[in-house]
Backbone as a printed PyTorch tensor [residue, N CA C, xyz], in Angstrom:
tensor([[[120.4770,  96.7020, 158.6860],
         [119.4500,  96.6710, 157.6660],
         [118.5120,  97.8550, 157.8500]],

        [[118.0020,  98.3100, 156.7450],
         [117.0880,  99.4440, 156.7380],
         [115.6480,  99.0100, 156.8970]],

        [[114.7970,  99.6390, 156.1600],
         [113.3610,  99.4680, 156.2560],
         [112.9280,  98.2730, 155.4170]],

        [[111.7830,  97.6840, 155.7580],
         [111.1990,  96.6160, 154.9580],
         [110.1070,  97.2350, 154.1010]],

        [[110.1330,  96.9850, 152.7800],
         [109.1820,  97.5800, 151.8520],
         [108.2130,  96.5390, 151.3170]],

        [[106.9740,  96.9440, 151.1100],
         [105.9500,  96.0730, 150.5330],
         [106.1260,  96.0190, 149.0300]],

        [[105.8780,  94.8590, 148.4550],
         [105.8790,  94.7150, 147.0050],
         [105.0050,  93.5180, 146.6600]],

        [[104.9060,  93.1900, 145.3780],
         [104.1400,  92.0220, 144.9530],
         [104.8240,  90.7420, 145.4280]],

        [[106.0920,  90.8430, 145.7050],
         [106.8590,  89.7060, 146.2010],
         [106.8350,  89.7220, 147.7300]],

        [[107.3690,  88.6920, 148.3620],
         [107.4530,  88.7210, 149.8280],
         [108.2650,  89.9280, 150.3050]],

        [[108.0810,  90.3000, 151.5620],
         [108.8210,  91.4270, 152.1260],
         [110.3220,  91.1770, 152.0300]],

        [[111.0290,  92.2230, 151.6110],
         [112.4710,  92.1070, 151.4160],
         [113.1550,  93.2090, 152.2120]],

        [[114.1030,  92.8740, 153.0880],
         [114.8380,  93.9350, 153.7800],
         [115.7960,  94.6230, 152.8010]],

        [[115.8530,  95.9340, 152.8680],
         [116.6960,  96.7170, 151.9650],
         [117.5440,  97.6490, 152.8120]],

        [[118.8580,  97.6630, 152.5730],
         [119.6840,  98.5680, 153.3700],
         [119.6750,  99.9750, 152.7750]],

        [[120.0280, 100.9540, 153.5900],
         [119.9560, 102.3580, 153.2030],
         [120.8780, 102.6910, 152.0320]],

        [[122.0640, 102.0670, 151.9620],
         [122.9770, 102.3400, 150.8520],
         [122.3400, 101.9250, 149.5310]],

        [[121.7100, 100.7540, 149.5000],
         [121.0740, 100.2740, 148.2780],
         [119.9420, 101.2020, 147.8630]],

        [[119.1500, 101.6620, 148.8210],
         [118.0770, 102.6040, 148.4960],
         [118.6370, 103.8900, 147.9040]],

        [[119.7120, 104.4100, 148.4740],
         [120.3400, 105.6240, 147.9520],
         [120.8640, 105.3770, 146.5460]],

        [[121.5070, 104.2430, 146.3220],
         [122.0340, 103.8960, 145.0050],
         [120.9120, 103.8340, 143.9680]],

        [[119.8370, 103.1420, 144.2870],
         [118.7050, 103.0170, 143.3640],
         [118.1170, 104.3850, 143.0690]],

        [[117.9300, 105.1960, 144.0920],
         [117.3260, 106.5160, 143.9040],
         [118.2290, 107.4430, 143.0900]],

        [[119.5500, 107.3540, 143.2740],
         [120.4840, 108.1990, 142.5270],
         [120.4810, 107.8620, 141.0410]],

        [[120.4380, 106.5840, 140.7060],
         [120.5930, 106.1850, 139.3150],
         [119.2790, 105.9130, 138.5940]],

        [[118.1950, 105.7940, 139.3200],
         [116.8810, 105.5980, 138.7200],
         [115.8970, 106.5460, 139.3950]],

        [[116.0390, 107.8480, 139.1280],
         [115.2140, 108.8140, 139.8490],
         [113.7250, 108.6540, 139.5500]],

        [[112.9280, 108.9070, 140.5670],
         [111.4770, 108.8460, 140.4660],
         [110.9400, 110.1690, 139.9600]],

        [[109.6930, 110.1380, 139.5380],
         [108.9810, 111.3740, 139.2450],
         [108.5770, 111.9640, 140.5920]],

        [[109.4080, 112.8130, 141.1380],
         [109.1860, 113.3530, 142.4750],
         [108.0050, 114.3200, 142.5120]],

        [[107.5410, 114.7670, 141.3540],
         [106.3700, 115.6520, 141.3110],
         [105.1210, 114.9500, 141.8310]],

        [[105.0660, 113.6300, 141.7060],
         [103.8800, 112.8850, 142.1300],
         [103.5990, 113.0190, 143.6200]],

        [[104.6200, 113.3230, 144.4130],
         [104.4440, 113.4730, 145.8560],
         [104.2780, 114.9270, 146.2630]],

        [[104.2890, 115.8250, 145.2820],
         [104.2100, 117.2520, 145.5770],
         [102.7900, 117.7820, 145.6220]],

        [[102.6980, 119.0960, 145.7810],
         [101.4140, 119.7930, 145.8230],
         [101.3980, 120.7890, 144.6710]],

        [[100.4090, 120.6570, 143.7870],
         [100.3570, 121.5080, 142.5970],
         [ 99.3950, 122.6760, 142.7800]],

        [[ 99.6590, 123.7390, 142.0260],
         [ 98.7800, 124.9140, 142.0020],
         [ 98.9380, 125.5660, 140.6380]],

        [[ 98.0170, 126.4640, 140.2910],
         [ 98.1280, 127.1970, 139.0310],
         [ 97.5240, 128.5730, 139.1900]],

        [[ 97.8200, 129.4490, 138.2290],
         [ 97.4390, 130.8610, 138.3330],
         [ 95.9310, 131.0740, 138.2990]],

        [[ 95.1890, 130.2390, 137.6130],
         [ 93.7260, 130.2940, 137.5790],
         [ 93.2360, 128.9400, 137.0950]],

        [[ 91.9510, 128.6790, 137.2400],
         [ 91.3970, 127.4010, 136.7940],
         [ 90.1650, 127.6450, 135.9430]],

        [[ 90.1580, 127.0520, 134.7550],
         [ 89.0290, 127.1570, 133.8430],
         [ 88.2210, 125.8630, 133.8850]],

        [[ 86.9260, 125.9810, 134.0600],
         [ 85.9740, 124.8640, 133.9650],
         [ 86.3730, 123.6370, 134.7900]],

        [[ 86.8690, 123.8480, 135.9980],
         [ 87.1820, 122.7360, 136.8880],
         [ 88.4230, 121.9380, 136.5290]],

        [[ 89.2180, 122.4090, 135.5750],
         [ 90.4330, 121.6920, 135.1590],
         [ 91.6040, 122.1360, 136.0270]],

        [[ 91.6340, 121.6140, 137.2480],
         [ 92.5800, 122.0520, 138.2650],
         [ 93.9930, 121.5420, 138.0790]],

        [[ 94.9190, 122.0690, 138.8670],
         [ 96.3490, 121.7650, 138.7260],
         [ 96.7040, 120.3090, 139.0070]],

        [[ 95.9230, 119.6240, 139.8160],
         [ 96.2150, 118.2330, 140.1690],
         [ 96.1220, 117.2970, 138.9640]],

        [[ 95.4310, 117.7150, 137.9070],
         [ 95.2570, 116.8560, 136.7330],
         [ 96.5600, 116.6180, 135.9720]],

        [[ 97.5700, 117.4450, 136.1850],
         [ 98.8750, 117.2260, 135.5440],
         [ 99.6890, 116.1590, 136.2690]],

        [[ 99.1680, 115.6700, 137.3880],
         [ 99.8910, 114.6640, 138.1770],
         [ 99.0560, 113.4100, 138.4140]],

        [[ 98.0000, 113.2160, 137.6220],
         [ 97.0940, 112.0930, 137.8710],
         [ 97.4120, 110.8450, 137.0570]],

        [[ 98.4460, 110.9010, 136.2180],
         [ 98.8380, 109.7350, 135.4380],
         [ 97.9870, 109.4760, 134.2080]],

        [[ 97.0670, 110.3560, 133.9050],
         [ 96.1640, 110.1780, 132.7660],
         [ 96.4450, 111.2140, 131.6840]],

        [[ 96.5010, 110.7640, 130.4390],
         [ 96.6740, 111.6910, 129.3220],
         [ 95.3310, 112.1590, 128.7670]],

        [[ 94.2360, 111.7180, 129.3790],
         [ 92.9080, 112.1230, 128.9090],
         [ 92.2850, 113.1980, 129.7850]],

        [[ 93.0100, 113.6670, 130.7610],
         [ 92.5700, 114.8090, 131.5760],
         [ 93.7060, 115.8170, 131.5670]],

        [[ 93.3790, 117.0920, 131.7000],
         [ 94.4360, 118.0960, 131.6750],
         [ 94.0430, 119.3360, 132.4460]],

        [[ 95.0600, 120.0670, 132.8490],
         [ 94.8620, 121.3410, 133.5300],
         [ 94.4440, 122.3730, 132.4970]],

        [[ 93.8830, 123.4760, 132.9690],
         [ 93.5010, 124.5420, 132.0340],
         [ 93.3840, 125.8270, 132.8380]],

        [[ 94.1340, 126.8470, 132.4400],
         [ 93.9840, 128.1630, 133.0700],
         [ 93.0190, 128.9910, 132.2340]],

        [[ 92.5770, 130.0900, 132.7980],
         [ 91.8340, 131.0730, 132.0220],
         [ 92.7980, 131.7540, 131.0590]],

        [[ 92.2680, 132.4180, 130.0240],
         [ 93.1080, 133.2970, 129.2030],
         [ 93.5540, 134.4290, 130.1090]],

        [[ 94.8510, 134.6380, 130.2300],
         [ 95.3630, 135.6560, 131.1380],
         [ 96.7920, 136.0200, 130.7750]],

        [[ 97.3330, 137.0060, 131.4380],
         [ 98.7280, 137.3880, 131.2660],
         [ 99.5990, 136.4830, 132.1310]],

        [[100.6200, 135.8910, 131.5250],
         [101.6060, 135.0530, 132.2170],
         [100.9970, 133.9020, 133.0230]],

        [[100.1860, 133.0420, 132.4150],
         [ 99.6460, 131.9060, 133.1730],
         [100.7730, 130.9680, 133.6110]],

        [[100.5720, 130.3030, 134.7490],
         [101.5950, 129.3930, 135.2550],
         [100.9550, 128.1950, 135.9440]],

        [[101.7320, 127.1250, 136.0280],
         [101.4050, 125.9180, 136.7850],
         [102.6410, 125.6070, 137.6090]],

        [[102.4510, 125.2310, 138.8870],
         [103.5960, 125.0070, 139.7810],
         [103.3800, 123.7350, 140.5860]],

        [[104.4820, 123.0490, 140.8620],
         [104.4530, 121.9430, 141.8140],
         [105.4690, 122.2390, 142.9100]],

        [[105.0130, 122.1440, 144.1520],
         [105.8810, 122.2400, 145.3230],
         [106.3280, 120.8150, 145.6150]],

        [[107.6130, 120.5390, 145.4750],
         [108.1460, 119.1960, 145.6760],
         [108.2650, 118.8350, 147.1560]],

        [[107.9860, 119.7850, 148.0350],
         [107.9740, 119.6290, 149.4920],
         [109.3660, 119.4750, 150.1090]],

        [[110.3620, 119.1630, 149.3050],
         [111.7600, 119.0980, 149.7260],
         [112.5960, 119.6560, 148.5860]],

        [[113.8580, 119.9330, 148.8510],
         [114.7580, 120.4640, 147.8260],
         [115.3910, 119.2940, 147.0660]],

        [[115.2830, 119.3190, 145.7350],
         [115.8130, 118.2650, 144.8700],
         [116.8250, 118.8160, 143.8850]],

        [[117.7440, 117.9620, 143.4570],
         [118.6310, 118.2510, 142.3400],
         [117.9220, 117.6700, 141.1180]],

        [[117.4140, 118.5440, 140.2500],
         [116.5470, 118.1330, 139.1430],
         [117.3720, 117.9300, 137.8750]],

        [[117.2570, 116.7450, 137.3010],
         [117.9700, 116.4200, 136.0720],
         [117.1360, 116.6510, 134.8220]],

        [[115.8330, 116.4270, 134.9230],
         [114.9770, 116.6800, 133.7690],
         [113.5410, 116.8990, 134.2160]],

        [[112.8220, 117.5780, 133.3610],
         [111.3970, 117.8270, 133.5530],
         [110.7060, 117.3670, 132.2800]],

        [[109.6290, 116.6320, 132.4120],
         [108.8400, 116.2520, 131.2450],
         [107.4860, 116.9350, 131.3190]],

        [[107.0820, 117.5020, 130.2130],
         [105.7750, 118.1380, 130.1100],
         [105.0550, 117.4740, 128.9450]],

        [[103.8930, 116.9100, 129.1920],
         [103.0730, 116.3340, 128.1380],
         [101.8930, 117.2560, 127.9410]],

        [[101.8240, 117.8520, 126.7740],
         [100.7480, 118.7860, 126.4810],
         [ 99.4640, 118.0190, 126.1760]],

        [[ 98.3530, 118.6990, 126.2420],
         [ 97.0800, 118.0710, 125.8960],
         [ 97.0850, 117.7150, 124.4110]],

        [[ 96.2890, 116.7290, 124.0020],
         [ 96.3460, 116.2580, 122.6210],
         [ 95.9030, 117.2850, 121.5760]],

        [[ 94.9430, 118.1190, 121.8990],
         [ 94.5170, 119.1540, 120.9580],
         [ 95.0870, 120.4910, 121.4120]],

        [[ 95.1990, 121.4240, 120.5200],
         [ 95.7250, 122.7570, 120.8250],
         [ 97.1480, 122.6950, 121.3720]],

        [[ 97.9400, 121.7990, 120.8210],
         [ 99.3100, 121.6030, 121.2840],
         [100.1880, 122.8320, 121.1790]],

        [[ 99.8570, 123.7390, 120.2860],
         [100.6900, 124.9340, 120.1090],
         [100.6200, 125.8760, 121.3010]],

        [[ 99.6540, 125.6860, 122.1790],
         [ 99.5550, 126.5640, 123.3510],
         [100.7790, 126.4880, 124.2530]],

        [[101.5350, 125.4090, 124.1750],
         [102.7170, 125.2680, 125.0290],
         [103.9230, 126.0050, 124.4400]],

        [[103.8220, 126.4470, 123.1830],
         [104.9290, 127.1700, 122.5460],
         [105.3270, 128.3750, 123.3920]],

        [[106.6160, 128.5360, 123.5980],
         [107.1260, 129.6500, 124.3860],
         [107.1440, 129.3990, 125.8820]],

        [[106.7650, 128.1920, 126.2940],
         [106.7440, 127.8890, 127.7300],
         [108.1470, 127.9690, 128.3170]],

        [[108.2290, 128.3610, 129.5540],
         [109.4800, 128.4840, 130.2930],
         [109.3630, 127.6150, 131.5390]],

        [[110.4150, 126.8770, 131.8450],
         [110.4720, 126.0610, 133.0590],
         [111.3990, 126.7630, 134.0340]],

        [[110.9640, 126.9060, 135.2690],
         [111.8050, 127.5060, 136.3100],
         [111.8810, 126.5420, 137.4860]],

        [[113.0640, 126.4390, 138.0620],
         [113.2670, 125.5820, 139.2260],
         [114.0450, 126.3700, 140.2580]],

        [[113.6000, 126.3430, 141.4840],
         [114.3040, 127.0490, 142.5460],
         [113.5920, 126.9000, 143.8700]],

        [[113.9580, 127.7390, 144.8110],
         [113.4270, 127.6490, 146.1690],
         [112.4700, 128.7750, 146.5180]],

        [[111.9690, 129.4830, 145.5210],
         [111.1200, 130.6400, 145.7750],
         [109.7210, 130.4280, 145.2180]],

        [[108.7120, 130.8230, 145.9900],
         [107.3350, 130.7740, 145.4970],
         [107.1220, 131.7460, 144.3460]],

        [[107.7840, 132.8930, 144.3810],
         [107.7030, 133.8790, 143.3070],
         [108.3310, 133.2680, 142.0570]],

        [[107.5330, 133.0500, 141.0140],
         [108.0330, 132.3210, 139.8500],
         [109.1880, 133.0110, 139.1520]],

        [[109.3090, 134.3160, 139.2670],
         [110.3630, 135.0370, 138.5580],
         [111.7000, 135.0080, 139.2890]],

        [[111.7390, 134.4970, 140.5070],
         [112.9820, 134.4420, 141.2770],
         [113.7460, 133.1430, 141.0670]],

        [[113.1480, 132.1670, 140.3910],
         [113.7780, 130.8670, 140.2100],
         [114.5520, 130.7940, 138.8940]],

        [[115.5530, 129.9190, 138.8600],
         [116.3900, 129.7170, 137.6860],
         [115.5620, 129.1550, 136.5330]],

        [[115.9170, 129.5250, 135.3000],
         [115.1550, 129.1120, 134.1250],
         [115.8530, 127.9640, 133.3920]],

        [[115.0850, 126.9710, 132.9520],
         [115.5390, 125.9500, 132.0060],
         [114.5290, 125.9720, 130.8630]],

        [[114.9790, 126.1040, 129.6310],
         [114.0480, 126.2380, 128.5110],
         [114.3090, 125.2020, 127.4280]],

        [[113.4670, 125.1700, 126.4480],
         [113.5630, 124.3610, 125.2310],
         [113.5700, 122.8610, 125.4980]],

        [[114.7050, 122.2720, 125.8500],
         [114.7740, 120.8220, 125.9860],
         [114.2620, 120.3490, 127.3410]],

        [[114.1690, 121.2150, 128.2790],
         [113.7690, 120.8970, 129.6470],
         [114.7570, 119.9580, 130.3240]],

        [[115.9860, 119.9220, 129.8090],
         [117.0540, 119.2250, 130.4970],
         [117.5770, 120.1990, 131.5370]],

        [[117.6030, 119.7830, 132.7810],
         [117.8700, 120.7310, 133.8630],
         [119.2730, 120.6340, 134.4380]],

        [[120.0450, 119.6430, 134.0530],
         [121.4490, 119.5670, 134.4310],
         [121.7390, 119.6810, 135.9140]],

        [[120.8880, 119.1330, 136.7600],
         [121.1480, 119.1640, 138.1910],
         [120.7670, 120.4510, 138.8900]],

        [[119.8620, 121.2460, 138.2900],
         [119.3820, 122.4570, 138.9750],
         [118.8010, 122.0480, 140.3220]],

        [[118.9370, 122.8990, 141.3120],
         [118.4970, 122.5650, 142.6610],
         [117.3070, 123.4280, 143.0360]],

        [[116.2740, 122.8070, 143.5880],
         [115.1380, 123.5950, 144.0340],
         [114.0010, 122.7580, 144.5630]],

        [[113.0790, 123.4490, 145.1980],
         [111.8900, 122.8340, 145.7710],
         [110.6800, 123.0070, 144.8570]],

        [[110.6500, 124.0640, 144.0620],
         [109.5020, 124.3730, 143.2160],
         [109.8710, 124.2590, 141.7450]],

        [[108.9930, 123.6680, 140.9420],
         [109.1290, 123.6660, 139.4920],
         [107.9040, 124.3760, 138.9480]],

        [[108.1300, 125.3780, 138.1190],
         [107.0470, 126.1850, 137.5690],
         [107.1150, 126.1480, 136.0480]],

        [[105.9720, 125.9770, 135.4030],
         [105.8400, 126.1410, 133.9600],
         [105.0230, 127.3990, 133.7690]],

        [[105.5030, 128.3340, 132.9680],
         [104.6600, 129.4940, 132.6730],
         [104.8900, 129.9540, 131.2450]],

        [[103.8990, 130.6460, 130.7030],
         [103.9780, 131.1780, 129.3480],
         [103.8910, 132.6860, 129.4460]],

        [[105.0040, 133.3750, 129.1440],
         [104.9860, 134.8270, 129.2150],
         [104.1030, 135.4220, 128.1150]],

        [[103.4770, 136.5290, 128.4240],
         [102.6710, 137.2450, 127.4400],
         [101.2340, 137.3950, 127.8870]],

        [[100.4840, 138.2010, 127.1330],
         [ 99.0840, 138.4380, 127.4920],
         [ 98.1590, 137.5510, 126.6690]],

        [[ 96.9750, 137.3170, 127.1930],
         [ 95.9550, 136.4760, 126.5720],
         [ 96.5010, 135.1010, 126.1920]],

        [[ 97.1840, 134.4580, 127.1420],
         [ 97.7380, 133.1200, 126.9540],
         [ 96.9590, 132.1450, 127.8220]],

        [[ 96.9280, 130.8990, 127.3960],
         [ 96.2950, 129.8290, 128.1540],
         [ 97.3180, 128.7240, 128.3260]],

        [[ 97.4220, 128.1760, 129.5240],
         [ 98.3270, 127.0630, 129.7880],
         [ 97.4810, 125.8390, 130.0830]],

        [[ 97.7740, 124.7450, 129.4070],
         [ 97.0260, 123.5100, 129.5820],
         [ 98.0010, 122.3460, 129.4850]],

        [[ 98.0980, 121.5230, 130.5210],
         [ 99.0450, 120.4080, 130.5740],
         [ 98.3130, 119.1010, 130.8060]],

        [[ 98.7300, 118.0470, 130.1070],
         [ 98.1850, 116.7170, 130.3840],
         [ 98.9460, 116.0840, 131.5470]],

        [[100.2630, 116.1740, 131.5380],
         [101.0850, 115.6010, 132.6010],
         [102.3640, 116.4030, 132.7660]],

        [[102.9140, 116.3540, 133.9610],
         [104.1930, 116.9880, 134.2560],
         [105.0050, 116.0300, 135.1190]],

        [[106.2860, 115.9450, 134.8650],
         [107.1640, 115.0990, 135.6600],
         [108.4420, 115.8380, 136.0030]],

        [[108.9270, 115.6330, 137.2090],
         [110.1850, 116.2170, 137.6580],
         [111.0440, 115.0490, 138.1400]],

        [[112.2080, 114.8740, 137.5400],
         [113.0550, 113.7280, 137.8460],
         [114.3730, 114.1980, 138.4380]],

        [[114.6590, 113.7320, 139.6440],
         [115.8850, 114.1330, 140.3070],
         [116.0710, 113.3840, 141.6050]],

        [[117.0420, 113.8180, 142.3590],
         [117.3560, 113.2010, 143.6410],
         [117.3790, 114.2730, 144.7160]],

        [[117.1640, 113.8770, 145.9410],
         [117.2120, 114.8290, 147.0430],
         [118.5560, 115.5390, 147.0350]],

        [[118.5390, 116.8400, 147.1280],
         [119.7800, 117.6110, 147.1630],
         [120.5440, 117.2330, 148.4220]],

        [[121.8280, 117.1050, 148.2970],
         [122.6430, 116.7330, 149.4530],
         [122.8910, 115.2450, 149.5350]],

        [[122.0980, 114.4320, 148.8140],
         [122.3600, 112.9940, 148.7940],
         [123.6130, 112.7240, 147.9840]],

        [[124.4230, 111.8150, 148.4500],
         [125.6530, 111.4770, 147.7490],
         [126.0030, 110.0290, 148.0200]],

        [[126.6040, 109.3910, 147.0540],
         [127.0360, 108.0090, 147.2420],
         [128.4390, 107.9300, 147.8110]],

        [[129.0920, 109.0760, 147.9540],
         [130.4670, 109.0710, 148.4600],
         [130.5000, 108.9360, 149.9510]]])
């Protein structure tokens, strides 16, 4: 038997195979355990606000060239999808956004996933959202990264 986990119900022993199975088929928002950062911060709207579970707070960069928001997942994941929830007003600011996933802090070295944000199992530790161009502002209400630890297998 594996670890005992707390829940609203009595403690239940769970074996490691079952945990792997659950995690493979029902991936968590692994971004919630990561560390976020962004290219600049306007009026105290820091990068952590995209991971706070609230749609009434949001990140905000200064107007700048190529603004970005990044989450370090702290481990390497096989990413199946990324969800980005834009702030309720000024929704067009997200137009042209690019999602990158990879193992490099340099945002331009990571693989790109665009438009649908379906990532098809891209592998990486960092997920970056950025908007190419000058005088752009990036503002996110929430961000989610859904995947499984790279190297995990049910076989």
